[in-house]
C-alpha positions, 0 to 999 in steps of 0.5 A: 119236626119229630117229637125226638128232634128237640132233645136230640138237637139239645144233646148235639148242642151240648156235645158241640159246646163241650168240644168247643169248651175243650178247644178253647182251653187248649191254647192255655195248656199248650202255652204251659206245656214246656214250662220254665226250667226249675233252675231258672225259677230258683235263680229268679227267686234268688234275685227276688223277681217273681215268675209272673214278671217274665215272659219266655218262648222258644220254638224250633223253626223247621218243625214248629215244635215248642221248646220253652213256654212260660207266660208266653202270651203275656204282653210286657214292656219289651224295651228295644226288642220292639225295634224288631217290629219297627224294622219288620214293618219297614221292610214290609210296607216301604218301597226299596229306596229312597225311604226318605227324601229331602227336597229343595225347591226354588220359590221365585218371585217372578217367571225368571226368578233365577238369573245370572246366578241369583235367585230372586225368592226363597229356597224351600227345603222340605224335610222328611225325617231322614235319619241318614242326613249328614254334613257330607250330604249337605255339602254335596247338595250345596255344591250342586246348587251353586254349580247349577247357578244358585249362587246367591239367594236373595230371600230366605231359607224356608224349612217346610216341616209339613212332611212329618207331623211330629208332635212339638216338644215344648221344653224351653231348654233343649230337649234333655238328651245332651248326653244321649243324642241317640234318644233325641226326639224325631224331626223332619230335619235331623242332621248328624243325628243332631249331635256335635262331637267334642274332640280332644286331641294331644298335639304332636310330641306331647306339647299340649292338646287341642279341643274342638267341636265337629261340626263347628256350628255358629250357634254352639260356642266352645269354652275350654280351660282343659289342662293336660298332664303326662300321667298314665291314662285312667279314664279319658271320660272321667278326666273331662268335666263337661257343662252344656248350657243354652237353649234350642237356638243357642248353646255353650259347651264348657270343657274343663279338667286335667287330661292325661296325654297318654289317653290319646284322642278322645271323642264324645257326642252330645246333643244340643240345639233344636233340629231345625236350628242345627239344620239351618247352621249346617246348611248355611255352613255348607252353602257358604263353603260351596261359594253361595250367599243367602241375604235373608234368614232361616225360618220354619213354615209348617204349611205345605208350600209345594204340591206333591207333583211339583218336581224339586230343583235338588234332592238328597236321598236317604241311604237304602232301607237295609242300611237303615234297618241295620243301624236300628237293630245292630246299634239300637239307634233310638232316633233312627227307629223313631224316624222309621216308625213315623215313616211307616205310619205315614206310608200306611196312613197315606199322609204325614202322621204323628206317633199316635196316628202311626200307632193306630195304623200299625195296629191295623196292619198287624191285625190284618197281616200278623194277628198271631203276634198280637197283642202289640202296643207301640208309641215310639217304635224304639222302646222308649215309651213305658206303654209299649208292649208285646209278648215273648211269643209275639216276638217269636211269631214275628221272627218266624214271619221274617224267616219265611219272607223274601227279606229274611236275609236283610232282616236277620243280617241286621241283628247283632251277632252275639259276642261279635258286634252291635249291642251284643258284642260283649255278651256270651263271648266265651260260650258256644253261643258266640257267633251262633246267634243273631239277637236284638237286645232290650235295656231300660231301667225296669226291663230287660229283653233278648230275642232272636235266632240261634243255631243249636248244638244239634244243628237246628234253628231256634227262635226265642224271646226272653222278657223280664219286667221288674225293678230288679230286672237289671240284675237278670242280664246274666240269667238271660244269657244262661238261658240262651246258652241252654237253648243253644246247647239243646234245652231237653230237661227242666231240672 
């Protein structure tokens, strides 16, 4: 080495270090290159929401040019906009169909357990958390069972819960989602979203009213003292007093009040019973209706009773994945999102998992396949957890990835059309945004979000995300809409 090699080497290292230092600072500069509009900042101040409680990002899809960036990489609570992650993951990692299978196995006590229409043994039902399972599908499989010779089950109905390792719920009442069936906890056995529907219907010629529950489950008792009047309809909901009491195994629904006949038919869904009790009641009703008879009881068994290679006697396949993704995003169905999140986790882990393991598997997948969207923290996949996090830029990176994927049409068609349908049906109706943007909304007590794709007035496609986390975030929905309108019009200045 020459005498001057050491100093030259040190000088070269200094230059490289300086360059690297400059490069390291570039992302932060780029993040603030298109700052929050002044008018938006003033409105935040009027609402007493600090600027650091907001994450904003927008990008022109064809060119990749940034349109808006403020705290773009700050991870905030996304509320239901996190469902964009859940549904994209589902489209990435799950097979086309069926996404979920509910399998029925005959567990006979001998070689010829099924003889002369009678099963000498148990009927094992292995649930997989199919959110699309309903009474109609149970009735169809019950008819198939009877038609194939299973008319009498001289044993039990065994519910195998091993196919989804959902964490148990220890609430001795019934899960505290009586008035929020879409927020029921996930379960391997969920029929009709675990909801029963109260139906109030005026009789013909105004001669009274009928009050029923659909479906009419044996473990749910209806007591009604609801009267009626011929006055004008104010609010059907407020005219009815609903009191639900009971446990995970049995419930009583009491209905009272004075119902205006002018309100017409009224329906209201409530969630009662545990998922397994609900499934047992619904299946027994369907089986008896088909002409079947069960001599034993219904019991749960968390152990695997059949191997994966053993073919089921009958199967209920879920609806296709695009239909599930559409329900999750357009209607923001929390229960369906949680079930789908666990199914993704199971697929990635190659075994049934609970939410904590699903979160780890999802994190690994994101790091390997979509690192530009990080940081992302998921617990339920529905936005229900206060710990779930993603940034506005992370959501846009995810939308950008989806826009270039083979499932792009399915993904974006699943989003609400502003001013037209889904959770955004009532928003920005009388603005140019209506019909020109597909979005996912996010709403919880201390967070508001909106993310999606819009067609600008200039004909370009813009991907955007707006997240606000603050106790006063509920006051900012109109402000979020105004910023979306500006993005659609062409956000070219910040004054």
